Every structure is written in structure tokens, then in C-alpha cells.
C-alpha positions in Angstrom: 0.0 0.0 0.0 2.9 2.3 0.7 4.3 1.8 -2.8 0.9 2.6 -4.3 0.7 5.8 -2.3 4.2 6.8 -3.5 3.3 5.9 -7.1 0.2 8.1 -7.1 2.1 10.9 -5.5 4.7 10.6 -8.3 2.0 10.7 -11.0 0.5 13.8 -9.5 3.9 15.4 -9.4 4.7 14.2 -12.9 1.6 15.9 -14.4 3.0 19.2 -13.2 6.4 18.4 -14.6 4.9 17.7 -18.0 3.2 21.2 -18.0 6.5 22.8 -16.9 8.5 21.1 -19.7 6.1 21.3 -22.6 6.8 24.9 -23.5 10.5 24.6 -22.9 10.6 21.5 -25.2 8.7 23.3 -27.9 11.0 26.4 -28.0 14.1 24.2 -27.9 12.8 21.9 -30.6 11.5 24.5 -33.0 13.8 27.5 -32.5 16.9 25.6 -31.4 16.9 28.1 -28.5 17.7 26.9 -24.9 15.4 29.3 -23.1 17.1 29.9 -19.7 14.2 32.3 -18.9 11.8 29.5 -18.6 12.2 28.8 -14.9 11.9 32.5 -14.0 8.7 32.7 -16.2 7.2 29.9 -14.0 8.1 31.7 -10.8 6.7 35.0 -12.1 3.4 33.2 -13.0 3.3 31.8 -9.5 3.7 35.3 -8.0 1.0 36.6 -10.3 -1.4 33.9 -8.9 -0.3 34.6 -5.3 -1.0 38.3 -5.6 -4.2 37.8 -7.6 -5.6 35.5 -4.8 -4.3 37.5 -1.9 -5.3 41.0 -3.1 -8.2 40.4 -5.6 -9.5 37.1 -4.3 -9.1 35.4 -7.7 -8.8 31.7 -7.4 -5.5 30.3 -8.8 -7.3 28.2 -11.4 -9.1 31.3 -12.7 -5.9 33.4 -12.6 -4.6 31.2 -15.4 -7.1 32.9 -17.7 -5.4 36.3 -16.9 -1.9 35.0 -16.9 -2.0 33.1 -20.2 -2.4 36.1 -22.6 0.0 38.3 -20.6 2.8 35.7 -20.8 2.1 35.0 -24.5 2.5 38.7 -25.2 5.7 38.9 -23.1 7.2 35.9 -24.9 6.1 37.2 -28.3 7.7 40.6 -27.6 11.0 39.1 -26.4 11.3 36.9 -29.5 10.3 39.7 -32.0 12.4 42.4 -30.5 15.5 40.5 -29.3 15.9 36.8 -30.2 14.8 37.1 -33.9 17.8 39.4 -34.4 20.2 36.6 -33.5 18.1 33.5 -34.2 20.5 32.4 -37.0 23.6 32.7 -34.7 25.2 29.8 -33.0 23.2 28.3 -30.1 25.7 29.6 -27.6 24.8 33.2 -28.5 21.1 32.7 -28.0 21.7 30.8 -24.8 23.8 33.7 -23.5 21.1 36.2 -24.4 18.4 34.3 -22.6 20.8 33.7 -19.7 21.3 37.5 -19.4 17.6 38.2 -19.6 17.1 35.6 -16.9 19.6 37.4 -14.6 17.7 40.6 -15.2 14.3 39.1 -14.5 15.5 37.1 -11.5 17.1 40.2 -9.9 14.0 42.3 -10.6 11.9 39.7 -8.8 14.3 39.6 -5.9 14.0 43.4 -5.6 10.2 43.3 -5.9 9.3 40.2 -4.0 12.4 39.6 -1.8 13.9 36.1 -1.4 11.5 34.9 1.3 9.5 31.7 0.5 5.7 32.2 0.3 2.9 29.7 0.1 -0.4 30.2 -1.5 -2.9 28.7 1.0 -6.5 28.3 -0.2 -9.3 29.4 2.2 -11.3 27.2 2.5 -9.0 24.3 1.5 -10.1 21.8 -1.0 -9.6 18.9 1.4 -8.4 15.3 1.0 -9.5 12.4 -1.1 -9.3 9.1 0.8 -9.7 5.6 -0.6 -8.8 3.1 2.0 -5.3 3.9 3.2 -4.5 6.1 0.1 -4.8 9.8 0.8 -4.3 12.5 -1.8 -4.9 16.3 -1.5 -7.6 17.5 -3.8 -5.7 20.6 -4.7 -2.8 18.5 -6.0 -5.1 16.2 -8.0 -6.9 19.2 -9.5 -3.6 20.9 -10.4 -2.3 17.7 -12.0 -5.5 17.3 -14.0 -5.4 20.9 -15.2 -1.7 20.7 -16.0 -2.3 17.6 -18.2 -5.3 19.2 -19.8 -3.3 22.3 -20.7 -0.5 20.1 -22.2 -3.1 18.2 -24.2 -4.6 21.4 -25.5 -1.1 22.5 -26.6 -0.7 19.2 -28.5 -4.1 19.7 -30.2 -3.3 23.3 -31.2 0.0 22.1 -32.8 -1.5 19.1 -34.6 -4.8 20.5 -35.8 -4.6 24.3 -36.2 -3.1 26.2 -39.1 -0.7 28.0 -36.8 0.3 24.6 -35.3 1.0 23.2 -38.7 3.2 26.2 -39.6 5.2 25.6 -36.4 5.6 22.0 -37.3 6.7 22.9 -40.8 9.3 25.4 -39.5 10.6 22.9 -37.0 11.1 20.3 -39.8 12.5 22.5 -42.5 12.7 26.3 -42.1 13.8 27.0 -45.7 11.1 24.8 -47.3 8.4 26.3 -45.0 9.6 29.8 -46.0 9.3 28.9 -49.7 5.7 27.7 -49.1 4.8 31.1 -47.7 5.2 30.6 -44.0 6.4 33.8 -42.2 9.2 32.2 -40.3 10.0 35.1 -38.0 6.4 35.5 -37.0 6.1 31.7 -36.4 9.2 31.8 -34.2 7.7 34.7 -32.2 4.4 32.7 -31.8 6.3 29.6 -30.7 8.3 31.5 -28.1 5.0 33.2 -26.9 3.4 29.8 -26.5 6.4 28.5 -24.6 6.2 31.6 -22.3 2.4 31.0 -21.9 2.9 27.4 -20.8 5.5 28.5 -18.3 3.3 31.2 -17.0 0.2 29.0 -16.6 2.3 26.4 -14.8 3.1 29.0 -12.2 -0.3 29.1 -10.5 -0.4 25.3 -10.4 3.0 25.2 -8.8 2.1 28.0 -6.3 -0.8 25.8 -4.9 1.6 23.0 -4.0 5.1 24.3 -3.4 6.4 27.5 -1.7 7.5 30.1 -4.2 10.6 32.3 -4.3 12.7 34.0 -7.0 15.4 31.5 -6.0 13.4 28.5 -7.2 13.6 29.4 -11.0 16.7 27.2 -11.7 15.0 24.3 -10.0 12.1 24.3 -12.4 14.5 24.9 -15.3 16.4 21.8 -14.3 13.2 19.8 -14.2 12.4 21.0 -17.7 15.8 19.8 -19.0 15.4 16.4 -17.5 11.9 15.9 -18.8 13.0 17.0 -22.3 15.8 14.4 -22.3 13.6 11.7 -20.9 10.6 12.2 -23.3 12.3 13.5 -26.4 13.1 17.0 -27.6 10.3 18.9 -29.3 7.6 16.4 -28.6 4.6 17.4 -26.5 3.6 13.7 -25.9 7.3 13.2 -25.0 7.0 16.0 -22.4 3.9 14.2 -20.9 5.6 10.8 -20.7 8.9 12.3 -19.5 7.1 14.4 -16.8 5.2 11.4 -15.5 8.4 9.2 -15.5 10.4 11.9 -13.7 7.6 12.4 -11.0 7.5 8.6 -10.3 11.3 8.3 -10.3 11.8 11.2 -7.8 9.0 9.9 -5.6 10.5 6.4 -5.2 14.0 7.9 -5.0 12.9 10.0 -2.1 11.4 6.9 -0.4 14.5 4.7 -1.0 17.4 7.1 -0.7 15.9 10.1 1.1 14.4 13.3 -0.2 17.8 15.0 -0.4 18.9 12.5 -3.0 15.8 12.6 -5.3 17.3 15.3 -7.5 20.6 13.4 -7.7 18.8 10.3 -8.9 16.9 12.3 -11.6 20.1 13.8 -13.0 21.8 10.4 -13.0 18.8 9.2 -15.1 19.3 12.2 -17.4 23.0 11.2 -17.9 22.0 7.6 -18.6 19.4 8.6 -21.2 21.9 10.9 -22.9 24.4 8.0 -23.2 22.0 5.1 -24.1 19.0 6.8 -25.7 19.7 10.4 -26.6 16.4 10.7 -28.6 14.4 10.1 -25.4 11.7 7.5 -24.7 9.4 8.4 -27.6 11.4 11.1 -29.4 11.8 10.9 -33.1 13.1 13.0 -36.0 10.6 15.8 -36.8 7.9 17.3 -34.6 4.5 15.6 -34.0 
């Protein structure tokens, strides 16, 4: 029964990891840009939900409706005004640019919010769901369900919409897509905006479960890296599979080796995947 409890806890955590990594994987796979800003976007979204609930009384689930367009616009602007100017440069240059932007955003959040950890506490709480000896907080279950739903919606947008097909085309062959009339620069900006949106909407879900601080941005960025390697770069289904696998692995690692070693085990798994299966569990050439 203990193992079943740990497994369910891991799946709940993995759903959040999938949402965290989906936008990061999309940007990396389509633009070939390692977006170091991604972790800070998640934290900024968490703070947006924290203030919206504390000051305006807006439930974190509803705050996603406000956060999504704001982060899409922010990501679109960053790509249009800055990254598109160096998009053809070596990946080290774009990585350095996003790293510098991340330093600026992190320091701005430290100045605005301080380094103290804060927790978004629902009043009244959503309670617990008990089945026999299995106990799961309802807020975690709801956050996981919403995270997986948002990730599924991203997959449907990419696979069934005209904009999604343009993103897929640019991912597979930028020159051919341009010859077919696709505005590559605009598609890049939309893709980066979607990546920022996914990070932003993950923030309110994270804030309901974990304490938030500007110092936690690198933690979520590291999770996104591991999930991308596990599932396969540029694949939304890969992000879902990789997120669930990472959640389960970290939960059992915390049980067997102690919570302080869970991250160590996850990064050991990352190294093993890079050595033995660098395409990830379900990754393949091209974007689904």
C-alpha cells in the first residue's frame, strides 16, 4: 500500500512536470533556443497567482485565464524584438542572451518580492480524497488534471490548427516552410510566446503545491531539462511521458534514498538517457 501511495504521488507530481516542460521543449525543438528564462517565467506566473488570490480574491485556477495572454504577449515581444535578431547565430549566443535576460528578471523579482519563500494557501482548503489507506490532497489532484489538460490542448493546437502546422513545418525544414509562404520570423515569435504561456500557466499550479521564491527558478528549469531528455526533444507527448516518469522516479528515490537524493537520482537518469538513448523515450526526428 505504501508503494501505491508513492506511485500516485509521483504521477500527480509528474503531471506538473509535464506542463513545466512542454513549452520549454517546444521552444528548444522549433527554434533551437535553450530558453534559460523558462524557470523565471514559471516563478513570475506563481507570484501573479499569489497576488491575484491575496489581493483580488481570484482563485489560482481562474488566474490562469489572466496569466496566459500576458505571458504570451511577453514571450512574443522578447522573441520579436531581441531573439529574432540573433536567431541564426550559434546556439551559444542565444543561450547567453536568454541567460542575461534571466539574470535581469531574477534580480527584478528579488527586488520586488524579496527572497522569502511564500505559500499560496486556499481558504477554504479543497480537502483530502481518501480511498482506503490512500490519501491525496484534492488541490494536487486538480492541479495535475489541469496541467495535463493544458498540455493536451497544446498538442491539439500544434497538430490541428493552421498555426500549429506552420510551427511543425518550420521545425522540420525552415527553408522549405519559407518557400511555401510561412512567415518564419512570426512563427518563431508565436512559438516563443506559446512557450512563455505554458511556463506562466504552470506558475499558479506550482504555487498551490510548493512555496515560491525567485530563488526557485533554476530548480524548475532543471526539471524541464530532465523531462525533455527523458521524453524526447520537441515532442509534447514526450513531455507528458517524461514528466510522469520523472515524477515517479523522484518519488521512489525520495522513499528509498531520502528526499535530499531525489534530484541526484533524476540527474543520474538524465545522464544515462543521454548515453544510451539520446532521442528520449518516444522522441523521433521531426515534430509531431
